[in-house]
N, CA, C and O of each residue as an XYZ file, in Angstrom:
880
protein
N       5.678      2.469     -1.348
C       5.867      1.032     -0.939
C       4.312      0.164     -0.332
O       3.358      0.713      0.219
N       4.447     -1.120     -0.610
C       3.415     -2.056      0.145
C       3.799     -1.817      1.302
O       4.746     -1.164      1.741
N       2.359     -2.853      2.140
C       2.799     -2.693      3.759
C       3.612     -3.219      3.871
O       4.428     -3.346      2.958
N       3.752     -3.768      5.062
C       4.861     -4.705      5.716
C       3.975     -4.956      6.608
O       3.618     -4.043      7.352
N       3.341     -6.442      6.748
C       1.918     -7.027      7.903
C       2.998     -7.701      8.843
O       3.854     -8.509      8.482
N       2.840     -7.328      9.816
C       3.608     -7.755     11.093
C       3.016     -8.388     12.162
O       2.729     -7.875     13.243
N       2.796     -9.863     11.708
C       1.744    -10.677     12.894
C       2.450    -10.672     14.247
O       3.594    -11.106     14.386
N       1.811    -10.228     15.112
C       2.017    -10.392     16.151
C       1.613    -11.389     17.275
O       0.425    -11.490     17.580
N       2.825    -12.328     18.066
C       1.949    -13.592     18.456
C       1.294    -13.334     19.631
O       1.231    -14.355     20.315
N       0.651    -12.134     20.270
C       0.545    -11.842     21.466
C      -1.222    -12.418     21.243
O      -2.061    -12.368     22.141
N      -1.382    -12.752     20.346
C      -3.121    -12.875     20.279
C      -3.040    -14.472     19.608
O      -4.089    -15.113     19.542
N      -1.871    -15.026     19.162
C      -1.609    -16.590     18.964
C      -2.058    -17.401     20.044
O      -2.088    -16.919     21.176
N      -2.503    -18.889     19.775
C      -2.487    -19.492     20.402
C      -1.338    -20.420     20.438
O      -1.170    -21.203     19.504
N      -0.640    -20.393     21.316
C       0.293    -20.975     22.448
C       0.717    -22.440     22.762
O       1.760    -22.986     23.123
N      -0.495    -22.819     22.480
C      -0.325    -24.206     22.958
C      -0.291    -24.794     21.129
O      -0.241    -26.010     20.944
N      -0.318    -23.974     20.075
C       0.116    -24.548     18.779
C       0.916    -23.311     18.086
O       0.909    -23.050     16.883
N       1.464    -22.753     18.898
C       2.451    -21.533     18.029
C       3.639    -22.316     17.027
O       4.525    -21.501     16.771
N       3.833    -23.313     16.557
C       4.878    -23.332     15.693
C       3.275    -23.240     14.283
O       3.230    -22.448     13.341
N       2.318    -24.196     14.597
C       1.378    -24.393     13.509
C       0.762    -22.943     13.075
O       0.499    -22.631     11.914
N       0.594    -22.177     14.139
C       0.393    -20.432     13.979
C       1.000    -19.420     13.394
O       0.603    -18.338     12.961
N       2.190    -20.028     13.458
C       3.242    -19.200     12.648
C       3.308    -19.818     11.426
O       3.260    -18.930     10.575
N       3.385    -20.793     10.965
C       3.999    -21.495      9.897
C       2.199    -20.903      9.043
O       2.214    -20.515      7.875
N       1.261    -20.931      9.608
C       0.068    -20.510      8.853
C       0.274    -19.017      8.180
O      -0.021    -18.639      7.047
N       0.965    -18.205      9.421
C       0.588    -16.661      9.662
C       2.317    -16.816      8.277
O       2.465    -15.680      7.826
N       2.963    -17.388      7.908
C       3.919    -17.173      6.918
C       3.745    -17.413      5.825
O       4.390    -17.022      4.852
N       2.303    -18.492      5.894
C       2.012    -19.647      4.593
C       1.189    -18.454      4.164
O       1.628    -17.946      3.133
N       0.275    -17.951      4.593
C      -0.429    -16.955      4.407
C       0.154    -15.551      3.563
O      -0.380    -14.956      2.627
N       1.157    -15.332      4.105
C       1.994    -14.089      3.485
C       2.321    -12.734      4.270
O       2.214    -11.670      3.660
N       2.648    -12.749      5.378
C       3.247    -12.140      6.479
C       4.870    -11.816      6.169
O       5.765    -12.570      5.789
N       4.875    -10.582      6.443
C       6.470    -10.387      6.092
C       7.221    -10.345      7.760
O       8.445    -10.397      7.887
N       6.607    -10.279      8.538
C       7.427    -10.350     10.067
C       6.686    -10.794     11.082
O       5.606    -10.244     11.297
N       7.050    -11.682     11.752
C       6.246    -11.974     13.233
C       6.771    -10.708     14.277
O       7.895    -10.331     14.609
N       6.052    -10.469     14.456
C       6.051     -9.437     15.658
C       6.064    -10.123     16.918
O       5.230    -10.989     17.181
N       7.339     -9.634     18.030
C       7.385    -10.257     19.400
C       6.890     -8.940     20.324
O       7.467     -7.853     20.343
N       5.718     -9.288     21.065
C       5.971     -7.956     22.403
C       6.481     -8.297     23.125
O       6.616     -9.504     22.921
N       6.981     -7.999     24.057
C       8.267     -8.023     25.176
C       7.145     -7.022     26.157
O       7.046     -5.859     25.765
N       6.295     -7.419     27.414
C       6.332     -6.887     28.505
C       6.764     -7.632     29.788
O       6.906     -8.837     29.992
N       6.988     -6.200     30.862
C       7.714     -6.773     32.015
C       7.300     -6.508     33.345
O       7.983     -6.390     34.362
N       5.707     -6.410     33.126
C       4.619     -6.085     34.612
C       5.344     -4.554     35.377
O       5.118     -4.231     36.543
N       6.161     -3.823     34.489
C       6.372     -2.670     35.310
C       5.963     -1.461     34.519
O       5.179     -0.610     34.937
N       6.778     -1.442     32.888
C       6.113     -0.720     32.154
C       4.878     -0.299     31.537
O       4.297      0.712     31.142
N       4.707     -1.986     31.678
C       3.113     -2.157     31.309
C       2.512     -3.085     32.428
O       3.268     -3.634     33.231
N       1.278     -3.242     32.473
C       0.676     -3.792     33.582
C       1.509     -5.232     33.112
O       2.513     -5.498     33.773
N       1.143     -6.127     32.043
C       1.475     -7.130     31.740
C       2.700     -7.720     31.614
O       3.567     -6.924     31.251
N       3.196     -9.222     31.849
C       4.286     -9.799     31.624
C       4.421    -10.926     30.457
O       4.273    -12.035     30.970
N       4.593    -10.986     29.415
C       4.254    -11.607     28.735
C       5.546    -12.519     28.342
O       5.976    -13.435     29.043
N       6.139    -12.060     26.969
C       7.319    -13.311     26.471
C       8.649    -12.912     26.990
O       8.616    -12.137     27.946
N       9.819    -13.284     26.553
C      11.289    -13.416     26.863
C      11.731    -13.412     25.771
O      11.105    -13.481     24.713
N      13.454    -13.285     26.027
C      14.180    -13.641     24.669
C      14.211    -15.088     24.325
O      14.767    -15.519     23.315
N      13.620    -15.789     25.166
C      13.592    -17.486     24.675
C      12.446    -17.652     23.517
O      12.531    -18.434     22.570
N      11.051    -16.513     23.852
C      10.454    -17.030     22.599
C      11.049    -16.268     21.339
O      10.674    -16.434     20.179
N      11.864    -15.561     21.696
C      11.930    -15.076     20.270
C      13.173    -15.915     19.332
O      13.378    -15.771     18.126
N      14.002    -16.932     20.405
C      15.025    -18.015     20.296
C      14.275    -19.064     19.461
O      14.743    -19.694     18.512
N      12.782    -19.168     20.073
C      11.732    -20.069     19.595
C      11.051    -19.777     18.373
O      10.491    -20.550     17.596
N      11.174    -18.665     18.333
C      10.570    -18.269     16.549
C      11.639    -18.210     15.866
O      11.703    -18.506     14.672
N      12.197    -17.978     16.280
C      14.114    -18.164     15.312
C      13.939    -19.280     14.508
O      14.149    -19.371     13.299
N      13.345    -20.521     15.649
C      13.919    -21.785     14.899
C      12.607    -22.077     13.871
O      12.717    -22.745     12.843
N      11.494    -21.529     14.276
C      10.295    -21.970     13.722
C      10.288    -21.254     12.299
O      10.222    -22.008     11.329
N      10.359    -19.659     12.027
C      10.739    -19.317     10.981
C      11.904    -18.680     10.314
O      12.870    -18.520     11.061
N      12.052    -18.255      9.014
C      13.206    -17.768      8.646
C      12.696    -16.160      8.453
O      13.365    -15.415      7.736
N      11.445    -15.658      9.148
C      11.050    -14.367      8.397
C      11.619    -13.168      9.624
O      11.674    -13.465     10.818
N      11.876    -12.281      9.277
C      12.445    -11.459     10.295
C      12.115    -11.081     11.530
O      11.530    -10.000     11.472
N      12.242    -11.554     12.839
C      11.324    -11.109     14.007
C      11.730     -9.871     14.291
O      12.837     -9.435     14.605
N      10.637     -9.334     14.132
C      10.164     -7.570     14.462
C       9.917     -7.979     16.287
O       8.927     -8.681     16.497
N      10.774     -7.566     17.569
C      10.661     -6.994     18.716
C      10.131     -5.807     19.355
O      10.413     -4.681     18.944
N       9.467     -5.993     20.224
C       8.813     -4.080     20.791
C       9.118     -4.273     22.356
O       8.220     -4.701     23.081
N      10.443     -3.943     22.905
C      10.643     -3.575     24.167
C       9.691     -3.079     24.988
O       9.810     -1.874     24.766
N       8.416     -3.241     26.165
C       7.787     -2.578     26.484
C       8.553     -2.670     27.896
O       8.037     -3.360     28.775
N       9.678     -2.049     28.128
C      10.227     -2.615     29.569
C      11.168     -1.501     29.923
O      11.749     -0.755     29.136
N      11.225     -1.508     31.197
C      12.378     -0.537     31.871
C      13.638     -1.401     31.760
O      13.927     -2.595     31.833
N      14.285     -0.162     31.536
C      15.640     -0.351     31.448
C      16.321     -1.072     30.407
O      17.453     -1.545     30.507
N      15.358     -1.149     29.119
C      15.596     -2.244     27.890
C      16.914     -2.328     27.601
O      17.298     -3.312     26.970
N      18.081     -1.068     28.106
C      19.348     -1.624     27.387
C      19.802     -2.509     28.019
O      20.940     -2.693     27.588
N      19.463     -3.580     29.262
C      20.021     -4.304     29.427
C      19.735     -5.777     28.672
O      20.486     -6.749     28.605
N      18.461     -5.608     28.158
C      17.743     -6.566     27.116
C      18.862     -6.834     25.741
O      18.932     -7.873     25.084
N      19.596     -5.712     25.562
C      19.401     -5.593     23.906
C      20.163     -7.247     23.606
O      19.596     -8.210     23.089
N      21.062     -7.206     23.924
C      22.278     -7.847     23.633
C      21.653     -9.421     23.425
O      21.736    -10.142     22.431
N      20.860     -9.735     25.006
C      19.873    -11.282     24.815
C      18.888    -11.572     23.770
O      18.566    -12.700     23.399
N      18.415    -10.408     23.309
C      17.445    -10.600     22.008
C      18.062    -10.639     20.849
O      17.651    -11.300     19.896
N      19.257     -9.824     20.839
C      20.184     -9.674     19.457
C      20.354    -10.952     19.287
O      20.211    -11.447     18.169
N      20.714    -11.757     20.461
C      21.665    -13.654     20.277
C      20.704    -13.963     20.119
O      20.716    -14.547     19.036
N      19.317    -13.974     20.698
C      18.160    -14.866     20.585
C      17.715    -14.767     18.761
O      17.025    -15.690     18.330
N      18.144    -13.630     17.773
C      17.977    -14.010     16.709
C      16.511    -12.834     16.196
O      15.718    -13.043     15.278
N      16.542    -11.627     17.140
C      15.941    -10.172     16.382
C      16.312     -9.733     15.710
O      17.422     -9.222     15.857
N      15.527     -9.634     14.367
C      16.190     -8.759     13.511
C      15.634     -7.183     13.691
O      15.969     -6.423     12.783
N      15.223     -6.900     14.234
C      14.403     -5.446     14.354
C      14.143     -5.453     16.325
O      13.767     -6.397     17.019
N      14.417     -4.413     16.639
C      14.394     -3.903     18.040
C      13.947     -2.997     18.195
O      14.642     -2.118     17.685
N      12.978     -2.568     18.710
C      12.131     -0.901     19.187
C      12.064     -0.721     20.608
O      11.444     -1.417     21.412
N      12.775      0.299     20.829
C      12.446      0.691     22.615
C      11.182      1.876     22.463
O      10.639      2.487     21.543
N      11.100      1.813     23.637
C      10.241      3.199     24.260
C      10.854      4.245     24.761
O      11.451      4.150     25.833
N      10.795      5.568     23.964
C      11.071      7.037     23.932
C      11.385      7.029     25.704
O      12.437      7.233     26.311
N       9.815      6.659     26.273
C       9.361      6.856     27.631
C      10.047      6.033     28.865
O       9.766      6.009     30.063
N      11.063      5.365     28.100
C      11.915      4.110     28.594
C      13.218      4.026     28.764
O      13.810      3.164     29.414
N      13.887      5.340     27.908
C      15.259      5.403     27.589
C      16.263      6.708     27.983
O      16.939      7.235     27.100
N      16.295      7.064     29.030
C      16.830      8.316     28.916
C      18.065      8.422     28.147
O      18.400      9.469     27.594
N      18.765      7.308     28.109
C      20.326      7.558     27.288
C      19.854      6.946     25.757
O      20.551      6.275     24.997
N      18.570      7.357     25.573
C      17.916      7.055     23.978
C      18.733      6.730     22.788
O      18.788      5.713     22.097
N      19.404      7.953     22.725
C      20.374      7.943     21.420
C      21.341      6.691     21.628
O      21.559      6.001     20.632
N      22.057      6.269     23.075
C      23.051      5.192     23.378
C      22.768      3.875     23.149
O      23.421      2.995     22.589
N      21.353      3.877     23.832
C      20.507      2.962     23.277
C      20.464      2.605     21.688
O      20.792      1.491     21.279
N      20.205      3.227     21.181
C      19.662      2.993     19.318
C      20.701      2.594     18.638
O      20.675      1.766     17.727
N      21.914      3.329     19.172
C      23.503      3.149     18.743
C      23.675      1.484     18.804
O      23.756      0.734     17.831
N      23.708      1.099     20.292
C      23.838      0.186     20.549
C      23.026     -1.456     19.640
O      23.585     -2.512     19.344
N      21.842     -1.108     19.472
C      20.978     -1.693     18.821
C      21.584     -2.298     17.340
O      21.693     -3.392     16.786
N      21.946     -0.690     17.030
C      22.576     -0.874     15.375
C      23.845     -2.006     15.440
O      23.883     -3.029     14.755
N      25.187     -1.454     16.720
C      25.659     -2.401     17.005
C      25.825     -3.843     16.730
O      26.635     -4.458     16.036
N      24.655     -4.274     17.597
C      24.679     -5.550     17.497
C      24.035     -6.266     16.481
O      23.589     -7.392     16.698
N      23.938     -5.665     15.293
C      23.692     -5.952     13.792
C      22.287     -5.801     13.978
O      22.032     -6.031     12.796
N      21.098     -5.594     14.510
C      19.926     -5.148     14.186
C      19.283     -3.999     13.808
O      20.120     -3.110     13.961
N      18.196     -3.487     13.374
C      17.521     -2.631     12.764
C      16.769     -1.574     14.297
O      15.735     -1.909     14.876
N      17.436     -0.581     14.589
C      16.964     -0.098     15.759
C      15.783      0.760     15.237
O      15.663      1.220     14.101
N      14.748      0.914     16.515
C      13.352      1.176     16.048
C      13.144      2.232     17.420
O      13.562      1.938     18.540
N      12.494      3.374     17.128
C      11.661      3.875     18.321
C      10.615      3.912     18.342
O       9.963      3.957     17.299
N       9.896      3.905     19.901
C       8.335      3.685     19.835
C       7.815      4.981     20.792
O       8.398      5.571     21.702
N       6.462      5.177     20.199
C       6.120      6.439     21.322
C       4.877      5.705     21.353
O       4.350      4.828     20.668
N       4.623      6.302     22.281
C       3.242      6.004     23.403
C       1.845      7.225     22.669
O       2.183      8.128     21.903
N       0.460      7.030     23.048
C      -0.460      7.896     22.094
C      -0.176      9.417     23.422
O      -0.902     10.405     23.530
N       0.605      9.222     23.929
C       0.318     10.773     25.384
C       1.822     11.576     24.453
O       1.967     12.796     24.529
N       2.713     10.798     23.718
C       4.416     11.389     23.275
C       3.985     12.155     22.086
O       3.271     11.656     21.217
N       4.484     13.542     22.051
C       4.566     14.430     21.032
C       5.315     13.463     19.786
O       6.110     12.585     20.123
N       4.992     13.701     18.333
C       6.153     13.366     17.469
C       7.787     13.794     17.760
O       8.858     13.189     17.798
N       7.325     15.206     17.944
C       8.580     16.461     18.088
C       9.411     15.463     18.737
O      10.246     14.914     18.018
N       9.320     15.004     20.384
C      10.152     14.445     21.329
C      11.458     13.416     20.551
O      12.525     13.046     21.041
N      10.755     13.099     18.893
C      12.088     12.196     19.049
C      12.743     12.272     17.896
O      13.295     11.248     17.493
N      12.825     13.440     17.150
C      13.613     14.186     16.362
C      15.198     13.903     16.382
O      15.819     13.287     15.516
N      15.710     14.471     17.530
C      16.522     14.546     17.806
C      17.293     12.665     17.329
O      18.490     12.379     17.290
N      16.394     11.958     17.114
C      17.301     10.619     17.228
C      16.527      9.639     15.836
O      16.528      8.408     15.804
N      15.861     10.612     14.692
C      15.238      9.800     13.899
C      16.263      9.460     12.772
O      16.011      8.576     11.954
N      17.591     10.278     12.738
C      18.510      9.701     12.104
C      19.224      8.184     12.415
O      19.970      7.575     11.649
N      18.824      7.807     13.617
C      19.498      6.814     14.395
C      18.773      5.793     13.666
O      19.532      4.849     13.447
N      17.446      5.574     13.136
C      16.386      4.454     13.325
C      16.176      3.889     12.206
O      16.503      4.537     11.212
N      15.839      3.126     12.095
C      15.403      2.062     11.049
C      13.857      2.225     10.970
O      13.376      2.344      9.844
N      12.933      2.247     12.175
C      11.450      2.422     12.652
C      11.149      3.063     13.431
O      11.642      3.094     14.559
N      10.222      3.763     12.996
C       9.368      4.524     14.094
C       8.063      4.025     14.561
O       7.165      4.596     13.943
N       7.787      3.493     15.098
C       6.618      2.811     16.297
C       5.763      3.912     16.346
O       6.075      4.734     17.207
N       5.035      4.103     15.852
C       3.365      4.960     16.483
C       2.686      3.936     17.576
O       2.510      2.942     16.872
N       2.291      3.660     18.649
C       1.348      3.082     19.347
C       0.013      3.708     19.186
O      -0.064      4.807     19.735
N      -1.162      3.265     18.522
C      -2.222      3.259     18.284
C      -3.278      2.946     19.298
O      -4.463      3.278     19.308
N      -2.573      2.220     20.162
C      -3.496      2.364     21.367
C      -2.365      2.524     22.672
O      -1.161      2.746     22.540
N      -2.861      2.406     23.523
C      -2.053      1.841     24.919
C      -1.479      0.825     24.917
O      -2.029     -0.267     24.779
N      -0.179      1.022     25.081
C       0.757     -0.491     25.313
C       0.376     -0.809     26.460
O       0.131     -0.211     27.508
N       0.353     -2.735     25.793
C       0.075     -3.872     27.132
C      -1.094     -4.548     26.894
O      -1.494     -5.379     27.709
N      -1.537     -4.368     26.151
C      -2.730     -5.724     25.841
C      -3.343     -5.063     24.053
O      -3.463     -4.063     23.346
N      -3.652     -7.213     24.172
C      -4.105     -7.033     22.575
C      -5.388     -6.746     22.551
O      -5.990     -6.841     23.621
N      -6.172     -6.301     21.274
C      -7.667     -6.502     21.386
C      -7.705     -4.972     21.913
O      -8.240     -5.153     23.006
N      -7.491     -3.686     21.832
C      -7.908     -2.263     22.452
C      -8.750     -2.158     20.975
O      -9.057     -2.928     20.065
N      -8.949     -0.565     21.350
C      -9.765      0.026     20.418
C      -8.845      0.802     19.748
O      -8.193      1.241     20.695
N      -8.260      1.357     18.557
C      -8.175      2.220     17.429
C      -8.479      3.619     18.013
O      -9.620      4.068     18.119
N      -6.964      4.489     18.510
C      -7.226      5.739     18.710
C      -6.948      6.591     17.906
O      -5.814      6.923     17.560
N      -8.229      7.127     17.446
C      -8.359      8.242     15.839
C      -6.949      9.438     16.019
O      -6.280      9.826     15.061
N      -6.812      9.708     16.929
C      -5.988     10.885     17.333
C      -4.550     10.231     17.016
O      -3.619     11.029     16.900
N      -4.286      8.914     16.871
C      -2.891      8.883     16.407
C      -2.982      9.160     14.703
O      -1.865      8.942     14.235
N      -3.587      9.415     14.040
C      -3.162      9.987     12.671
C      -2.954     11.187     12.362
O      -2.591     11.425     11.210
N      -3.112     12.161     13.217
C      -2.279     13.188     12.678
C      -0.772     13.218     13.319
O       0.089     13.982     12.884
N      -0.594     12.499     14.169
C       0.861     12.251     14.724
C       1.667     11.418     13.794
O       2.826     11.829     13.735
N       1.381     10.162     12.890
C       1.688      9.506     12.034
C       2.032     10.295     10.742
O       2.758      9.721      9.930
N       1.658     11.360     10.505
C       1.907     11.993      9.608
C       2.449     13.175      9.730
O       2.695     13.799      8.697
N       2.735     13.707     10.920
C       3.830     14.485     11.494
C       5.329     13.623     11.151
O       6.304     14.210     10.682
N       5.325     12.294     11.436
C       6.253     12.028     11.794
C       6.918     11.759      9.936
O       7.996     11.859      9.349
N       5.736     11.445      9.662
C       6.089     11.274      7.761
C       7.019     12.892      7.372
O       7.943     12.885      6.559
N       6.669     13.906      7.946
C       6.635     15.010      7.599
C       8.211     15.227      7.934
O       9.030     15.626      7.105
N       8.601     14.784      9.754
C       9.706     14.686      9.823
C      10.748     14.444      8.968
O      11.749     15.104      8.686
N      10.127     12.843      8.423
C      11.196     12.459      7.945
C      11.572     12.659      6.851
O      12.768     12.467      6.630
N      10.592     13.175      5.629
C      10.576     13.734      4.525
C      11.531     15.198      4.537
O      12.391     15.581      3.743
N      10.969     15.849      5.832
C      12.300     17.581      5.736
C      13.321     17.021      6.014
O      14.030     17.486      5.121
N      14.136     16.190      6.723
C      15.242     15.266      7.203
C      16.051     14.678      6.156
O      17.281     14.732      6.165
N      15.071     13.875      4.867
C      15.503     12.939      3.782
C      15.964     12.125      4.173
O      17.057     11.697      3.802
N      14.994     11.480      5.390
C      15.373     10.269      5.588
C      14.247      8.849      5.184
O      13.177      8.784      4.579
N      14.961      8.023      5.737
C      13.884      6.933      4.754
C      13.630      5.802      6.151
O      13.989      4.663      5.854
N      13.109      5.925      7.516
C      12.586      5.264      8.322
C      11.710      4.579      8.207
O      11.263      5.668      7.845
N      10.969      3.892      8.134
C       9.630      3.237      8.021
C       8.815      3.138      9.330
O       8.936      2.633     10.446
N       7.953      3.849      8.653
C       7.174      3.746     10.090
C       5.854      2.587     10.209
O       5.233      2.093      9.268
N       5.682      2.372     11.499
C       5.454      1.440     12.281
C       3.651      1.919     13.014
O       3.417      3.048     13.445
N       2.918      1.122     12.999
C       1.922      1.181     13.822
C       1.502      0.062     14.525
O       1.720     -1.001     13.944
N       0.962     -0.005     15.608
C       0.890     -1.022     16.697
C      -0.381     -0.938     17.069
O      -0.575      0.274     17.158
N      -1.433     -1.528     17.360
C      -2.851     -1.450     18.200
C      -4.015     -1.296     17.609
O      -3.970     -0.376     16.793
N      -5.337     -1.963     17.702
C      -6.414     -1.832     17.479
C      -6.597     -1.761     15.609
O      -7.475     -1.208     14.946
N      -5.501     -2.484     15.203
C      -5.111     -2.361     13.367
C      -6.581     -3.562     12.786
O      -6.999     -4.658     13.157
N      -6.849     -2.837     12.008
C      -8.292     -4.043     11.723
C      -8.374     -3.381      9.967
O      -7.721     -2.416      9.569
N      -9.234     -4.104      9.235
C      -9.392     -3.542      8.052
C      -9.945     -2.470      8.020
O      -9.611     -1.689      7.129
N     -11.042     -2.053      9.048
C     -11.560     -0.627      8.682
C     -10.368      0.510      8.883
O     -10.203      1.433      8.086
N      -9.480      0.280     10.192
C      -8.452      1.158     10.606
C      -7.232      1.306      9.712
O      -6.486      2.282      9.793
N      -7.041      0.236      8.796
C      -5.630     -0.050      8.301
C      -5.689      1.240      7.010
O      -4.888      2.150      6.795
N      -6.419      1.033      6.606
C      -6.609      2.433      5.467
C      -6.272      3.819      5.838
O      -5.804      4.687      5.101
N      -6.615      3.915      7.240
C      -6.152      5.389      7.487
C      -4.740      5.489      7.874
O      -4.091      6.516      7.677
N      -4.293      4.510      8.384
C      -3.071      4.735      9.101
C      -1.616      4.973      7.896
O      -0.469      5.399      8.033
N      -2.686      4.265      6.353
C      -1.607      3.757      5.541
C      -1.668      5.043      4.809
O      -0.563      5.413      4.412
N      -2.412      5.629      4.593
C      -2.974      6.880      3.701
C      -1.979      8.476      4.612
O      -1.726      9.558      4.083
N      -1.621      8.011      6.104
C      -1.461      9.138      7.043
C       0.121      9.006      6.915
O       0.832      9.960      7.230
N       0.953      7.171      6.196
C       2.176      7.062      5.909
C       2.541      5.972      6.697
O       3.670      5.617      6.359
N       2.117      5.315      7.551
C       2.310      4.393      7.979
C       2.627      2.832      6.858
O       1.624      2.523      6.214
N       3.758      2.003      6.644
C       3.991      1.014      6.057
C       4.293     -0.317      6.762
O       4.415     -1.337      6.083
N       4.402     -0.344      7.943
C       4.516     -1.439      8.665
C       3.121     -1.615      9.509
O       2.511     -0.580      9.778
N       2.613     -2.806      9.919
C       1.407     -2.523     10.060
C       1.477     -3.854     11.137
O       1.393     -5.051     10.860
N       1.627     -3.318     12.222
C       1.613     -4.972     13.539
C      -0.387     -5.599     13.652
O      -1.496     -5.233     14.043
N      -0.223     -5.858     13.500
C      -1.722     -6.645     13.984
C      -1.572     -8.028     14.404
O      -0.681     -8.765     13.982
N      -2.670     -8.441     15.440
C      -2.901     -9.620     16.280
C      -3.476    -10.055     16.431
O      -3.255    -11.262     16.537
N      -5.005     -9.483     16.626
C      -6.317    -10.070     17.030
C      -6.781    -10.196     15.700
O      -7.190    -11.350     15.571
N      -6.930     -9.469     14.505
C      -7.413     -9.450     13.161
C      -6.682    -10.115     12.369
O      -6.941    -10.013     11.170
N      -5.711    -10.871     12.735
C      -5.034    -12.298     12.333
C      -5.292    -13.304     13.032
O      -5.940    -14.256     12.597
N      -4.804    -13.233     14.259
C      -4.438    -14.770     15.095
C      -5.903    -15.040     15.568
O      -6.213    -16.216     15.759
N      -6.660    -14.242     15.735
C      -8.723    -14.260     15.897
C      -9.453    -14.014     15.426
O     -10.588    -13.874     15.879
N      -9.011    -13.821     14.041
C     -10.115    -13.743     13.133
C     -10.754    -14.746     13.013
O     -10.291    -15.881     12.893
N     -12.208    -14.345     13.039
C     -13.245    -15.733     13.138
C     -13.226    -16.720     11.488
O     -13.971    -17.674     11.267
N     -12.533    -16.356     10.839
C     -12.497    -16.982      9.168
C     -11.115    -17.967      9.583
O     -10.756    -18.900      8.865
N     -10.501    -17.630     10.712
C      -8.845    -18.476     10.538
C      -7.763    -17.141      9.662
O      -7.986    -16.279      8.812
N      -6.746    -17.523     10.323
C      -5.285    -16.740     10.026
C      -5.388    -16.451      8.883
O      -5.227    -15.238      8.750
N      -5.667    -17.183      7.538
C      -5.569    -16.993      5.997
C      -6.694    -15.770      5.675
O      -6.514    -15.061      4.685
N      -7.900    -15.549      6.587
C      -8.383    -15.059      6.208
C      -8.247    -13.610      6.471
O      -8.391    -12.730      5.622
N      -7.974    -13.445      7.645
C      -7.474    -12.224      8.302
C      -6.032    -11.598      7.872
O      -5.839    -10.422      8.180
N      -5.394    -12.037      7.443
C      -4.322    -12.038      6.480
C      -4.405    -10.964      5.376
O      -3.808     -9.900      5.217
N      -5.814    -11.925      4.327
C      -6.354    -11.254      2.714
C      -7.045     -9.828      3.399
O      -6.932     -8.687      2.951
N      -7.911    -10.332      4.817
C      -8.536     -9.346      4.812
C      -7.482     -7.753      4.798
O      -7.649     -6.831      3.999
N      -6.900     -7.778      5.405
C      -6.284     -6.679      5.870
C      -5.858     -6.321      4.607
O      -6.395     -5.316      4.142
N      -4.862     -7.000      3.795
C      -4.474     -6.434      2.640
C      -5.018     -5.982      1.652
O      -4.406     -5.250      0.874
N      -6.452     -6.372      1.453
C      -7.483     -5.744      0.415
C      -7.857     -4.558      1.439
O      -8.053     -3.576      0.723
N      -7.962     -4.357      2.198
C      -8.387     -3.561      2.827
C      -7.219     -1.984      2.158
O      -7.719     -0.871      1.995
N      -5.992     -2.221      1.932
C      -5.408     -1.048      1.090
C      -4.730     -1.690     -0.190
O      -3.568     -1.459     -0.526
N      -5.744     -2.659     -0.968
C      -5.334     -2.761     -2.488
C      -5.407     -1.522     -3.617
O      -6.065     -0.547     -3.253
N      -4.997     -1.479     -4.518
C      -6.207     -0.475     -5.729
C      -6.499     -1.147     -6.435
O      -7.265     -0.803     -7.335
């Protein structure tokens, strides 16, 4: 399947958020990615459900919500109500991960499980049948603009193998340090949903050019 490009508004100009999202949509992204950080699980504090609600009013694109928060189970209903289509939670923050993923599904959203660079792919094997998305972090979570971690590639390959061996169809998503230089490698490893922030919203030639450059890097 071709890549699904999920543009992370973490690097957008919030003074012109509506225009930035419109330009990303016009440029051909598939999802709008919202990074939610609570200042506990990761150092920074970013966006809440009100931003998801705002994005839902600004675009008809699916909203791809990544909860980098402690106790995400407390937030699921509010984000679903705000308009999230995808809700992904971290393995590292969910002692009751199985139930949390079930609840996301029951709320009418696509459930995703996220693993940090230091978490082995094997840890999520028991819940792979519950998810539509496996998000492999290719940087340490918490800030945009970080450099891609090359050791992520064998982990992506491992997740792909685990899914294939169980005859599961979850999409592998990657997040962090994705550029036209790093995208071909993660694509070859098996990732098909690609989160990009800086390389879209802070591209020196503009949003359209950033999107085109990413897509061109994996075109046949």
